[in-house]
KEKE-3310 file (N, C-alpha, C; in steps of 0.2 Angstrom, whole numbers, plus 5000, padded with zeros to 4 digits):
npx = (4102:4091:4077:4079:4080:4068:4059:4062:4057:4043:4040:4045:4056:4071:4089:4097:4088:4087:4100:4101:4092:4097:4109:4121:4134:4131:4137:4138:4125:4122:4130:4123:4112:4117:4121:4134:4139:4133:4119:4120:4112:4105:4104:4096:4084:4081:4079:4068:4058:4058:4053:4041:4034:4031:4024:4013:4008:4004:3993:3985:3982:3975:3965:3948:3942:3942:3958:3970:3979:3995:4006:4020:4034:4044:4061:4064:4057:4063:4075:4072:4068:4057:4039:4030:4015:4013:4020:4011:3999:4003:4007:3995:3987:3994:3992:3980:3970:3972:3970:3957:3946:3951:3960:3975:3983:3988:3992:3990:3998:3996:4005:4004:3991:3979:3975:3971:3967:3972:3966:3963:3969:3968:3967:3979:3988:3983:3987:4001:4006:4008:4019:4027:4039:4051:4064:4077:4094:4096:4087:4070:4057:4045:4028:4025:4013:4010:3999:3994:4001:4014:4013:4019:4017:4018:4019:4012:4012:3997:3986:3970:3953:3936:3935:3948:3966:3982:3999:4008:4020:4034:4033:4032:4042:4059:4064:4067:4058:4047:4033:4016:4002)
npy = (4375:4383:4386:4396:4410:4413:4408:4417:4429:4426:4425:4436:4435:4440:4438:4442:4439:4425:4422:4426:4417:4404:4405:4408:4415:4429:4430:4417:4413:4421:4414:4402:4407:4410:4399:4394:4388:4373:4370:4362:4346:4348:4362:4364:4358:4366:4378:4375:4374:4387:4394:4387:4390:4404:4404:4396:4405:4416:4410:4408:4421:4425:4416:4411:4399:4385:4382:4371:4355:4358:4363:4359:4363:4354:4348:4345:4354:4366:4364:4365:4353:4346:4345:4340:4332:4338:4350:4356:4357:4366:4378:4380:4384:4395:4404:4405:4411:4425:4426:4429:4419:4413:4398:4388:4379:4365:4365:4356:4357:4355:4359:4372:4374:4373:4358:4350:4352:4352:4354:4350:4343:4329:4326:4330:4321:4309:4312:4314:4304:4310:4318:4330:4332:4344:4348:4340:4337:4350:4353:4357:4347:4338:4333:4316:4306:4291:4282:4286:4282:4287:4301:4317:4332:4349:4358:4369:4379:4386:4401:4400:4403:4401:4408:4412:4409:4412:4411:4406:4400:4405:4413:4405:4395:4393:4396:4395:4395:4400:4410:4405:4410)
npz = (4910:4921:4932:4941:4941:4935:4944:4954:4949:4947:4961:4967:4975:4981:4976:4987:4998:4996:4998:5012:5018:5015:5021:5014:5004:4994:4982:4978:4977:4966:4957:4956:4949:4937:4932:4935:4945:4954:4965:4980:4985:4997:4997:4985:4989:4999:4992:4984:4994:4999:4988:4986:4997:4995:4983:4988:4997:4989:4982:4993:4995:4984:4980:4983:4987:4998:5006:4999:5003:5009:4997:4985:4976:4964:4963:4950:4943:4947:4941:4928:4921:4921:4924:4938:4945:4957:4955:4945:4952:4961:4954:4947:4958:4963:4953:4946:4954:4953:4940:4937:4934:4923:4917:4921:4908:4898:4881:4866:4851:4833:4820:4823:4826:4839:4846:4857:4874:4891:4907:4920:4935:4935:4922:4918:4924:4918:4904:4905:4913:4925:4924:4915:4903:4901:4897:4889:4889:4886:4876:4871:4874:4863:4864:4863:4857:4861:4859:4847:4835:4838:4836:4835:4845:4847:4862:4874:4889:4894:4897:4899:4893:4889:4877:4872:4872:4880:4878:4891:4893:4893:4903:4914:4914:4910:4894:4876:4867:4853:4855:4855:4847)
capx = (4097:4087:4072:4080:4078:4061:4055:4063:4052:4036:4038:4047:4061:4078:4095:4099:4084:4089:4107:4100:4088:4101:4115:4127:4136:4127:4140:4136:4118:4122:4133:4118:4108:4121:4123:4141:4139:4127:4118:4120:4105:4101:4102:4090:4078:4079:4076:4061:4054:4057:4048:4034:4030:4029:4018:4007:4005:4001:3987:3980:3980:3971:3960:3942:3940:3946:3965:3971:3984:4001:4009:4027:4037:4049:4068:4064:4054:4068:4081:4069:4068:4050:4033:4026:4008:4014:4021:4005:3994:4006:4006:3987:3985:3997:3991:3973:3966:3973:3968:3950:3942:3955:3964:3981:3981:3993:3989:3994:3997:3999:4006:4002:3983:3977:3971:3969:3968:3972:3965:3962:3975:3967:3969:3987:3990:3981:3991:4008:4008:4010:4026:4028:4046:4052:4070:4082:4100:4095:4082:4063:4054:4039:4024:4024:4007:4012:3993:3992:4007:4020:4013:4022:4014:4021:4014:4013:4008:3992:3981:3964:3946:3932:3936:3955:3972:3988:4004:4012:4026:4040:4032:4032:4048:4064:4064:4069:4053:4043:4026:4011:3996)
capy = (4380:4381:4391:4400:4417:4413:4408:4423:4434:4424:4425:4442:4434:4442:4434:4443:4435:4418:4421:4426:4411:4398:4407:4407:4421:4432:4428:4410:4413:4423:4409:4397:4410:4411:4392:4393:4383:4369:4370:4355:4343:4352:4369:4363:4356:4373:4383:4373:4375:4394:4396:4384:4394:4410:4402:4395:4412:4419:4406:4409:4428:4426:4411:4412:4393:4382:4380:4363:4353:4362:4361:4360:4362:4348:4350:4345:4361:4371:4363:4365:4346:4343:4347:4335:4334:4343:4357:4358:4359:4372:4383:4382:4387:4401:4409:4405:4416:4432:4426:4430:4414:4409:4392:4386:4373:4363:4365:4352:4360:4352:4364:4379:4373:4370:4352:4347:4356:4349:4359:4348:4339:4322:4325:4331:4314:4305:4314:4314:4300:4314:4321:4333:4333:4351:4349:4334:4339:4357:4354:4357:4341:4338:4328:4311:4302:4284:4279:4288:4281:4291:4307:4322:4338:4355:4360:4376:4381:4392:4404:4399:4403:4399:4412:4412:4407:4416:4406:4408:4396:4409:4416:4400:4391:4396:4392:4400:4394:4405:4410:4403:4414)
capz = (4911:4927:4933:4947:4940:4933:4951:4958:4946:4949:4968:4970:4980:4978:4977:4994:5002:4996:5002:5019:5020:5015:5025:5010:5001:4989:4976:4977:4974:4959:4952:4954:4944:4931:4931:4935:4951:4955:4972:4983:4986:5002:4994:4980:4993:5003:4987:4982:5000:4999:4982:4987:5002:4993:4979:4992:5000:4983:4981:4999:4995:4978:4980:4987:4989:5004:5005:4998:5007:5007:4990:4985:4969:4963:4961:4943:4940:4948:4937:4921:4918:4920:4929:4941:4947:4962:4952:4941:4957:4964:4949:4946:4965:4964:4948:4944:4958:4951:4933:4936:4931:4918:4920:4918:4904:4893:4875:4861:4845:4827:4815:4825:4828:4845:4845:4863:4880:4897:4912:4927:4938:4933:4915:4918:4926:4912:4898:4906:4919:4931:4923:4909:4902:4898:4893:4889:4886:4884:4871:4873:4871:4861:4867:4859:4858:4860:4857:4840:4830:4840:4833:4839:4846:4850:4867:4878:4895:4892:4902:4894:4895:4884:4871:4869:4876:4880:4879:4896:4894:4895:4910:4920:4913:4906:4887:4871:4862:4850:4858:4850:4848)
cpx = (4092:4082:4072:4078:4071:4057:4056:4058:4045:4035:4040:4053:4068:4083:4097:4095:4085:4096:4106:4097:4092:4108:4121:4128:4132:4130:4139:4129:4118:4125:4128:4114:4111:4123:4131:4143:4132:4125:4118:4113:4101:4099:4096:4084:4076:4076:4069:4056:4053:4052:4041:4030:4027:4023:4012:4004:4001:3994:3982:3977:3974:3965:3954:3940:3944:3953:3966:3977:3990:4004:4016:4029:4042:4056:4068:4062:4060:4074:4078:4069:4061:4045:4030:4019:4008:4015:4015:4000:3997:4005:3999:3985:3987:3994:3984:3968:3966:3971:3961:3946:3946:3959:3971:3980:3988:3989:3993:3993:4000:3999:4003:3994:3982:3973:3968:3971:3968:3972:3965:3968:3974:3969:3976:3990:3989:3986:3998:4010:4011:4016:4027:4035:4046:4058:4074:4088:4100:4090:4075:4060:4047:4035:4023:4018:4008:4005:3991:3998:4013:4019:4016:4018:4018:4016:4017:4009:4003:3988:3975:3958:3942:3933:3943:3960:3977:3993:4008:4018:4032:4039:4033:4039:4053:4065:4065:4063:4049:4036:4021:4005:3990)
cpy = (4378:4387:4395:4407:4418:4413:4414:4429:4432:4425:4432:4441:4435:4437:4436:4439:4428:4417:4421:4419:4405:4399:4406:4414:4423:4430:4421:4409:4415:4418:4403:4400:4409:4404:4391:4388:4379:4369:4362:4352:4347:4359:4369:4362:4363:4378:4381:4375:4383:4396:4393:4388:4400:4409:4400:4401:4416:4416:4408:4417:4429:4422:4412:4405:4390:4380:4373:4361:4357:4359:4363:4359:4356:4351:4350:4351:4366:4370:4363:4359:4344:4346:4341:4337:4339:4350:4360:4361:4366:4378:4385:4386:4394:4406:4410:4410:4423:4432:4427:4425:4410:4403:4391:4379:4371:4362:4361:4355:4356:4357:4370:4379:4370:4364:4349:4351:4351:4354:4356:4343:4332:4321:4326:4324:4309:4306:4313:4309:4304:4318:4323:4335:4340:4350:4342:4337:4346:4358:4353:4351:4341:4333:4322:4306:4295:4280:4281:4288:4285:4298:4312:4329:4343:4356:4366:4376:4387:4394:4404:4401:4401:4402:4412:4409:4412:4411:4409:4404:4399:4412:4412:4396:4395:4392:4398:4398:4400:4405:4408:4407:4412)
cpz = (4917:4928:4939:4946:4938:4940:4955:4955:4948:4956:4971:4975:4977:4979:4984:4999:5002:4999:5010:5022:5020:5019:5021:5007:4995:4982:4974:4974:4967:4954:4951:4949:4937:4928:4931:4940:4952:4963:4974:4984:4991:5000:4989:4984:4997:4998:4985:4988:5000:4994:4983:4992:5000:4988:4983:4995:4995:4982:4987:4998:4989:4977:4985:4990:4995:5002:5004:5003:5005:5001:4990:4978:4969:4961:4953:4940:4941:4943:4929:4918:4917:4925:4931:4943:4952:4960:4949:4946:4960:4960:4948:4953:4965:4959:4946:4948:4956:4943:4932:4932:4925:4921:4917:4914:4900:4887:4870:4855:4839:4822:4816:4827:4834:4844:4851:4869:4886:4903:4919:4929:4936:4926:4914:4919:4920:4906:4899:4911:4925:4930:4916:4908:4899:4894:4894:4885:4883:4878:4874:4870:4869:4865:4862:4861:4856:4858:4850:4836:4832:4837:4838:4839:4849:4856:4871:4884:4893:4898:4897:4897:4889:4877:4868:4874:4875:4882:4885:4898:4896:4901:4916:4920:4909:4899:4882:4865:4859:4854:4853:4852:4843)
residu = (MET:ASN:ASN:LEU:LYS:LYS:LEU:GLN:GLN:LEU:THR:GLY:ILE:SER:ALA:GLU:GLU:ILE:SER:ASP:ALA:LEU:ASP:ILE:ASP:LEU:ALA:LEU:VAL:LYS:SER:PHE:GLU:ASN:GLU:GLU:ASN:MET:PRO:THR:VAL:GLY:GLU:LEU:GLU:ALA:LEU:VAL:GLY:ILE:PHE:SER:SER:GLN:LEU:ASP:ALA:GLN:GLY:ILE:GLU:THR:GLN:SER:GLU:LYS:HIS:PRO:ILE:HIS:ILE:ARG:LEU:SER:VAL:ASP:TYR:LEU:MET:ASN:LEU:GLY:ILE:THR:THR:SER:ASP:TRP:ILE:THR:LEU:LYS:TRP:ALA:PHE:GLU:GLY:LYS:TRP:GLN:GLY:ASP:LYS:LEU:ALA:VAL:GLY:PHE:PHE:ASN:GLN:GLY:GLN:LEU:THR:ARG:VAL:VAL:THR:SER:SER:MET:ASP:PHE:VAL:THR:ALA:PHE:ALA:GLY:TYR:LEU:ILE:LEU:GLN:THR:GLU:GLY:GLU:PHE:GLU:PRO:TYR:ILE:ASP:GLU:PHE:ASP:ASP:ASP:LYS:GLU:TYR:ASP:TRP:ARG:LEU:LEU:ARG:ILE:ASN:GLU:ASP:HIS:PHE:THR:ASP:VAL:THR:GLN:THR:ILE:ILE:THR:THR:ASP:LEU:PRO:GLU:ILE:SER)
# end
């Protein structure tokens, strides 16, 4: 399971544009999308660069603050394995500007109840050592709190403001998880 189609949706980049940018057959791009073939390391890095540039442009277009250093997605995010600090910053930069004050957050849930929220990059690094695991062997991973008797939390990517949250996990990553509301 990879995030290639999801990134195409988020950025508006078509399979044809990827084919042209990588100078490969459209059929090969389609086989990457359908997970029939695996891109080479060079192709993965090129794909990450293509999507990063577009997300960076979206951030520039929608953010009013000074532009940060150039941001880049990781291959792990493309492969739906995890979200690094770099991915976190990239996704926040790309989407928060058009969310009119709402923030991208990670919410920890215990039996469907939101118990903790991570909104800042520093809190993200503290909570996940800079890396949030998404999938292992095709299974979505819970958050295990090693400092609280290995308690397991369900988690979701959230669009959040003071009053409410919206589960945007399926918008940002490929997953079959039920939406939490």
